Every structure is written in structure tokens, then in C-alpha cells.
C-alpha positions in Angstrom: 160.8 30.1 150.9 158.3 28.5 153.1 158.6 28.4 156.9 159.2 24.9 158.2 156.0 25.1 160.3 154.0 25.9 157.1 155.8 23.4 155.2 154.9 20.6 157.8 151.3 21.8 157.8 151.1 21.6 154.0 152.7 18.2 154.0 150.1 16.9 156.5 147.3 18.3 154.5 148.6 16.7 151.2 149.0 13.3 153.0 145.2 13.5 154.1 144.2 14.5 150.8 146.2 11.5 149.2 144.5 9.1 151.7 141.1 10.6 150.9 141.5 10.4 147.2 142.8 6.8 147.4 139.6 6.0 149.4 137.2 7.7 146.8 139.1 6.0 143.8 138.7 2.6 145.5 135.0 3.1 146.1 134.3 4.3 142.6 136.4 1.5 140.8 134.5 -1.2 142.8 131.4 -2.0 140.8 128.3 -1.8 142.6 126.3 -4.8 143.7 122.8 -4.3 142.6 121.6 -7.4 144.2 119.9 -9.1 141.3 122.5 -11.3 139.7 121.4 -14.2 137.5 117.6 -13.8 138.2 116.8 -14.4 134.5 114.1 -11.8 134.2 116.2 -8.7 134.8 114.9 -5.4 133.4 117.3 -4.5 130.5 116.6 -0.9 131.1 117.6 -1.2 134.7 120.9 -3.0 133.8 121.7 -0.3 131.3 121.3 2.3 133.8 123.5 0.5 136.2 126.1 0.1 133.5 126.0 3.7 132.7 126.5 4.7 136.5 129.5 2.3 136.7 131.1 4.0 133.7 130.3 7.4 134.9 132.1 6.3 138.3 135.0 5.3 136.3 135.2 8.7 134.7 135.2 10.3 138.1 137.9 8.0 139.4 140.2 9.1 136.5 139.7 12.7 137.5 140.6 11.7 141.0 143.6 9.7 139.8 144.9 13.0 138.2 144.4 14.9 141.3 146.2 12.1 143.2 149.2 12.3 140.8 149.4 16.1 141.4 149.3 15.5 145.2 152.0 13.1 145.1 154.2 15.2 142.8 153.8 18.0 145.4 154.7 15.6 148.3 157.8 14.5 146.3 158.9 18.2 145.9 158.5 18.7 149.6 160.5 15.5 150.1 163.3 16.7 148.0 163.4 20.1 149.7 162.3 22.2 146.9 160.8 24.8 149.1 163.8 25.0 151.4 166.5 27.5 150.4 
């Protein structure tokens, strides 16, 4: 059993973590604007590097999504009173 004060602190920390993860996911899922759209003479190597970076960011976002899911499950347990007896 967790004390009410400790439970409130845990809930606050989880809510802050949830907010932080949402911001990180949003940032990572937004493709970067490399500032050279439709220039016609774009270096293919540079574009490939940028595509690779975007794909890596999406992979990182997936890890954050799993962490977010875990945080939300824990918040749901707190809401349902799983730690109160």
C-alpha cells in the first residue's frame, strides 16, 4: 500500500512524463524541413541521408509510444485505486 501523499507525487510525475513523451513523439513524427524542396539539382546522397534520419526518428518515436502506453497504464491503475487498500 502506498501513502496518499506518495501516490499523489507519483501521479504528478507520471503526468509530467506523459506530457514530455507526447511532445517528443510529435517532434519526431514531424518530418524535418531541410529547406531545399523542388530545387531540381538536389544531391541524392543528401536526400538519402535525410530520409534515413526521418526513418530513424520514426523508430525512436515508436519506442516513446510504448513508454507512453506504459505511463498511461500506470495512471489508469492509480485512477482505479489499485494502490489503495
